[in-house]
N, C-alpha and C positions, 0 to 999 in steps of 0.2 A: 503495500500501499504506499502509495506518494504521499508526501509532507502536504498538509492543508495549509493554507497561503493567507495572509492578509499582511496588508502595506506597513515595510518597518514595524512587523509586528513576531514573536516567536512563535515556535509551532508547537501552538498547547492546544491541548482538547480540556474545554472548561472543568470545571468541580461539577459533581451535581446537584452541588448545592454550596455558594460562595460563603454560607455561614453556619450554617450545619454540624456538628461535631455528635459522633456516634458516642453515643456514653459506654458502650461497650471501649473503646479506644482510652477512654480515661485513665486504665489501670495500668497505663503502658508507662515506665520510666526505666533508668537507663544510671546506674553507677558512676560519678563523674572519677576520672582518672586525676590521680597524686601529681601534682605539680613538684616537681624537683628543682634543688639549686644547682649554680653554677659557682667551680673555683676555677681560678688562673692557675699554673703552675709556673715552674720558672723558667728563664734562659738556658737553652743550651747549646755547645756544639760538638757537632757529631761530624767529620770527615771532611773540615773546614768549612762548611757549611749551617749559616747561624741557623737554628729552629728556635720557633717560641712553642713552649707545649702547650698546652689547654686541656683542660680535663672537663669535660660537657655532660651532662643527664639531659640526655634530648627528650626528655619527656615534656618541659616545659616549654611550650611553642607559643611565640609572641603573638598579638593579636594583629594584624594585617589593619594595614590602612582600611577604613571603609567609608566612603564617602554617604553621608546622611540624604534621606530624600530632603530634606530643606538646603544642606548643601548644592544638591545639583536640580533644583527648581521644583520640584513634584508639585503639580496642582493638590490639593486637598482630596481626600475619600471621598467618594461618593456614596458612601453609606458605613455602617459601624464595622470595626475591624477587629473578628473574633480572635480570642486566644484559645491553643491546648493549654489545659493549665498541667501539664505532663511533658516530658520531655518528647523530642522526635528520636525515631529510632532507622532513621537510615538520612541519603542524601541520594536525589535525580540529578543528575549531568543534562544538561540540555545544548543545542545550539539552535543560535536566533534565526538562521536560515537565511539571512539577511546577508549584503554584499559583504567580500572579505576588504574592508577598509584598509587602506596603509595610513590611513591618517591615528597616528597612535597618541594622540594628546588626549589629555584631562578633560578639554573642552567638547572634544567630539565624542569621549566616553557620558557625558553629562547629555548630549544631545540624545546620545541614541536612549537615555533611561526615560527623557524626555516623552520621543516617538513611541518608545513600549506602553508608556503609560497610557498614553492617546486611545493606541492600536486596543487596547485593554478594556480604554470606554466603551471604545466603538463595538465591544464585542458585548456589551452591555453588563462588564464585570466592576464591582466596586471602586478597584484599584488596579494597581503593579501585579501579575499572577505571582513569578513568582519572589524568593525572598530576596535573592543578590544577584548582579549580573557583574560579570566580569568582562572589561573590553580587550578588544586584541594588542592594545596598548598596555594591559598591567592594570587597569586601575578596577577597583570593587567599587559598585554604589548598593547601596539599600534599595531592594525593591517594594514591594507593599510595605506601609507605613507599618511603625511599630516591632517592626522586625531588630531593629539594634537594640530598642528598650527591651526586650525580652531576650536579647543575647544577652545583657549584661546581667540579668539574674540568673542566667542559665539552667531554670528551671521549666520555663513555659518557652512556647514557639507560637507565632500568628498564625491561622489558618490561609493556607495558600491556595489557589487556583492555578495548578500548572498540570496536574495528573489526576484525571478524575482515578476515584479510589483510594489515592495515595495522598491525599493532602491533608488526612487526621494522623500520617505517619510519619510524614519527608518534608524536609528542606529540597525545595527548587534552586539550582543555581544555572543558569541562563550562559553563555559563553557566547558572544559576541562573532557570529559568521556563520559558512557554511561548510561542514565539514566530512562531507559525499566522498572526496578522494584527497584533500591535503587535510592535515592535522593544524592542530592551533600553533601561532609564534610563541617562541621561548618565553615571551614576556609574559603572555597571555597563563599558559602551562604553570608558569613558576608561581604568577599569584592562586592562581586554583588548586596548587598543591597547599599553601602556605594557607589559602581560606578552609581548606576541607580539612585539614588537620587541626586549624583552630577549633574549629564548629567539633568534630570528631571530640578532643580532649575536653571541651564547654559543656558537651552535651552526654559523653560516654559513649557516644556511637563507634563502633569496630570499622576501624578501615577498611576492614571486606564488605561493609554494609553501603559502596557505593556503585550506583546503579546508573545505568542511559535509561530516559524515556522508554526507548521502544523495549525494556524489561517487562514491561505493566499495559502498554499498550502496542496495536501495529500502528506504526509510525517509522519512519526511518531517522527520525532524533535519537540519538545526535547525531546523525550521519556515521559511513561506513569507516572512515578511516579513523575517526576520533573513537567509534566504539571502540576498534580494535585497542585503543590506549589505555582501556579505561582499569585493564590488567597493572599496567605501570602507574599509573594515576593511583591504585590502591598500594603497589608495594613504597611509591613515595610518598606515601602519606605516613603509611606505618612505617618509613624510614625516622618520617620528622617526630611521629610520639613515640618511638623507641625509650625505653627507659633505661635500657643497659647502658652505664655510665663507659663510655669510650674513650681515649686518650686522641688527639691531632696534633700533628706535630706541622706548622708552616716555615715554610723560609724565610725569613728577613732581608728585604728587599729594600734598596735605596739609593741614592743616588751615587752612581759608579758599578753599581751590581751588572751583570750581563749575562747574555746565557738564555739557555729555553725557557727557566722562568719567569725571566724578564718578557722573552717573547710573548709568553702564555698572558702574563701580567695585562701586555699594551692590548690581547684583544679584550679581554674581559672590559679594560678601563673605553675601548672602542665599542662593545655590548653594551655600555653604560652611558654611551651617550659623547664620550670625552672625546675631542681631535688629537689623535696621538699617533704616530710614524712607528710604523710595525718595522724593529729591527733590530730587536733582542738586545737592545741598549739602554740603560735607565741613566736617560739625561735630562737636561732640565725643561724639554718639554714633555717629558713622561711626569718629573715631578711636578710640575703644575697640575697635570691632569689627576694626578693622585690625592694633590691638595684640595683641588675642586669637589673631587669623589669625596675625600673625608666631610669638607665641610657641609657637605649637602646633605650629608647620611648624619650630623652627629658629632663624628670621631674627630680624636686630637689631630688636628690640621697640622702636620711636621712630614709629610712628605715622605713617610716613613711605612712599609706595607707591610705590619707584621699581624697576628691572630684576626684582631677588631677588624681591619681593612680586608683583608682574604674572606674573611667569613660575610661578609655585608656584599662583597663583589661577586663571588663566583655564583652561577646560578646551575641550579637543576637541569640538567639537559639528559634526553631519552631518545630511542628510536623515535623519527619522526621530525625532532626539533631541528634547527636551521640557525645561521647567524653564526656571529663572532664568538660568543660563548661557546659553542660547538668547536670551531676554528682553536680556540684557548685550548678544548682537550684533546683535541687530534695534534697538534701541537706538540704536545707532552705526552699522548701515547708513541707519536714518532721518538722521540727525545729516549723512551723508554724501551725503542726498540721495535715498535709493532708497525707491521708494514700499513698505514691508513695514509690518501690522501687528503689533507687542510682543506675541504672544499668546502666547511660549513654544511657541509648535510648532515646529517646522523643516520645513515642507512643500516644494511645490514653486516657490511664489513666492519664499521665503527663500532656495530653492539657486540660482533664476534672478540674484537679487541679490547673492549671494555670491559667485557665475562672474562676473558683469557686473563685479563690484569688482577680483575678483584680476585680471581682463583687463586693468584700466584701471590696475593698478598693479603690473605686471611680477611676478604671481607665477602658482603652477600654479593653473589654472583650476580646479580639480574639485570644488568645490561643498561642501569640507571649511574647517571653522574653525579652524586648527592655531596653533599659536605664531608663526609669520610674518603671516599674515593677520590674526591679533587684534593684533599690532603696529601694522600700517597703518592697522587702524580706528580704534585708540586715537587715534593720534599725530597 
């Protein structure tokens, strides 16, 4: 069955009732995950490479930035927003089935949210149907009013209108774009992982309880290519939620450093929007780009790349990802002896190399380049 369509609107089937709460569902509840702390170790020297060792309890997932309805300019809802007085048990992933825009700005994300709300008004709904929207540029917006209010409490959630039969159980996340034959860009994917991990942590939802819209209705949503990525999404979210304390050692890079680590750093800086020459030499231009990135991310703007800068800079990439973050990983894999092209396309060859590298380094061999794999790649 093909997706239903309406101008600038997500591929949704309306809820049978936008306000009804099934009393039988009120018994649902999930325990919250414990949040762990974080401590930093000491600077060590190993084989002439300066390393900063950090011990992290990965169970404490930070809340990503989510722009509220008021921030993106939502109209008031046209009816009473109902609250489910228990926790959701699953997350449903959607695609908007709109154009794969190359406008990655926040302004575009806000415009998208306004157009979705208007389309859902046109459907006769009281408000935006889903709880959250993730733009192709990686901006997260609140969907239905009061979603952020209930998220702050962590024990209730808003009754949405994003999947018939699931609105009393599931949080709905729209992802801008059409993913029948292509996959979300890295910025969007990374923010989706962050959002899902935080929602799972807050509500006690298992990372295995992430589903596609098509799992419950006859629809193409969220697209064949994106749907095929859901196992990787579950793995990436599980990795963020892992309560196992691990030690990651990051190299310290500063002006005067050189080599493959600097090259990967430069690709990552370019991925984060900084203009920098990819030459493997940490000169004044690279330092300026690092200082700019640090200032924008609330870090000490000293131009020295240590643990905190690395862990803000790297991006989770997996099969289907593309761009400079992928080139950074491919560059490091080549330096480690793996035969991969530095072409920015995370295909089956890159995934095989990542799995092999992970297996050889005692990491979970899932083919996803997350924090632990990045730390090993550039160490």
